[in-house]
C-alpha positions, 0 to 999 in steps of 0.5 A: 113453072110454079116459081115462074107463076109466083114471080120468084126470079129475084132468087137468082141474086142470092146465088153468088158466083162463089156459091155456085162455083163451090157447089159445082166443084163439090158436085163434080167431086161427087160425080168423079167419085161415082165414075171411079168404079167404072175406071177399075171395072168394079161392080159396086152398089151406089152409096146413098144418103149423107156422106156418100162420097166417103162411103164410096171411097171406102168401098173402092179401097175395100174392093181394089183386089177385084179390079178388072185390068182390061178396064183399067188399061183401057181407062189409062189409055183413054186418059193419055189420049183425051187429056192432051187433046182437050188441052190442044182444043182449048189452046187453039180454040181461037183458030179452030172454027169448031173444036175437034171431037176427040171424044167421038174418035175415042168412042169409035176406036174403043168400040171397035177394039172391044168388039173385035178383041171380044173384051166382054167374053175374054176379060169380063169387061163391063160394056154398055150392052143392049141399047134400045132404039126408038122412043118409048111410048109416052106414059104418065109419071110414077106419082109415088116417086114424088116424095122421094125426089122432091128435095132433089127436084127443088135443088136441081130447079134452083141450080139449073135456073141460076146457071141458065140465067147466069149464062143468059145474062152473060151473052145478053150483055155481049149481044145487047138484049135483056133477059127476063128471069121469070120467063126463063123459069117458064122455059126450063119448066116446060122443057122438063114437063113435056118431055118427062112423059117420054122419060127424058133427062133433066134439062138445063143450060150447058156452059160448054155447048153454049160457048161452042155454039156462040163461038161458031156463030149460031144465033137462032134455034136452027142450031138446036134443031140440027143437034136434035136431028143428029141425036135422033139419028143416033137413037133410031139407027146407030145405038146398037153399034155401041153394044161393045163400048166399055163403060170405063170409056164413058167414065173417062170422058165424064171425068176429063170434062170435069177438069175445069171444075177441079182446076178451081182448087188451084185458084184458091190462093188467088181467091183468098188474096182477092176476097177472103169472105167469098173464098170461105163461102166457096170452101164451105159450100164445096166441102158440104156438097162433096162430103155431106150432101149436095142438096145440103151444100146448096142450102148451107152455102145460101145460109153462110152467104146470108150470115156473111152479109149480116157479119159485114154490117156487124163489123162496121165502125164509127169513124170520126170525120174531119174537113178537107180545107174549105170544101164540102168534103169530110173523111176519116181522121184516122185514114187521111192527113191534113184534115181539120176537126171543128172546134167544139163540134165532133162529126162521126159517121156509121157506115152501115144500116142501124137495125136490131142486129147491130144497134147495140154495136152502134151505140158501143162504137159511138161511145168509144169513138167519142170518148164519153160513155153516158151510161158510165158517166151517169153511174160515176155521178151517182156513185159520187152522189152516194158517197157525198150523202154518206159522208157529208161531214167529211171535207176530204171526200167533198174535195175529192168529188169536186176534183172528179167533177172538175176533171170531167168538165176539163176533159169534155167541155171542148165538145158541146155538139155531136153530129152524126153523118147518116149518109151511109145508113140505108135504113132504120128499123124500130130498134135503130130508131130507139137506139138513136133516141137513147143516144140523143137522150143520154148525151143531152143529160150530159149537156151534149147536143146530137144532130143528124145530117145527110139522112135519106128519105127512108131514114127520115120517114123511119124517124118520123114514124118511130117518134124520134121527133116528138114536140111533146118531149121537146125534140123538134124536127131538125135535119141538115142537108149537109154536114157544113149546115149541121156544123154551122148550126152547132157553132151558133149554139151559145154555150155547152149547155145552151138552149136549142131554141137559141 
């Protein structure tokens, strides 16, 4: 509810599909591990803290000798029944009006077998025991527990919200309506606050139940009312009938329904071929959620996703462009054949925003692509000047300097103007504006003019506010709508060291 009041529904865009999938798979491994002790009929304390999955498996291996064979045999039999029948349900779900409730049949059969076979008294099997009927009287929550569950509550709220919004948007696209993320936050919040006085479970959307209801034609809340009435009947009347139900049967049902998340491991090679970055995010989130801590896994997944986005801006390269015939089409010379480069004018494109994290990389990539690093060239000139001052009387050194200068002029006199295509540059910060200032200043000292083309309004505003165009320093506000305009202007300059005004 607080998240809804603060209008933070936008956080859903930061939870990618790979992140949520990895988190769900990691949590599924944790849940599966917690159910193994019921498979074997072991009485083990629940492992707490970081690395609970590893601690649980160590405890399981240490206590294998105390396995209850009655529970083990029941678990195996239930698996042999449920796994094939669930696969049949999935295979023929298009032909079935509703899935066949094999889990219900298994629960009824196992309860009858345990009751008449006296599994608890004869074999010491772990059964559900007394299940109270009716509702507990409402009472205020135990506020002293809040500090212990605050972190869990936050992560559950984020994941529950993200899954709910994802499902809502999926069906909204299918049936043609709009979902308000902030409204969903209010709904989830009050669905948890009001029943919390009656000791409810955490409420969120369920993919399986939603798909089943949608596939059977449910369109209104009447379907939810029918479900609630059936559950009410169980809680008020039928619950005592499950006294003899073995807990291992419930554990098998949970594990069988987790198989969808566990199948993700088989999809890893395909995920790697499609997108390696998303696969890395999935693996890190899944591994951290399962092996370390589920809440930490969510946080690590968000941070890794953010760093991957930053990394993509870091890996952007400057590309030299050529023109396709007479059309207003410029593409990378290294990627396409038949492109024409402009005489005495070089056109480059940087395919990322220019900001504090990549401004140094931008300059380095540009200098490397142009083939002329102004800083190195000025350092070379200073070195030659120093040698000339030290050895003014040496004719050999003077000739060497002249030769070096002539080589520089011969190498770079074919380019007197550098055009930067700013169309992919979404924004500039102060560091980005300063980087462009330094590029223009350094190249101007070498007689090379730098022009900017196809800047969006955000970039233009940043350039103006950052003092990129400063009449006091002789830099006029010259912008070009197209690359062709910038090239035409550059070709009109009278010489390599020509005046801008001319």
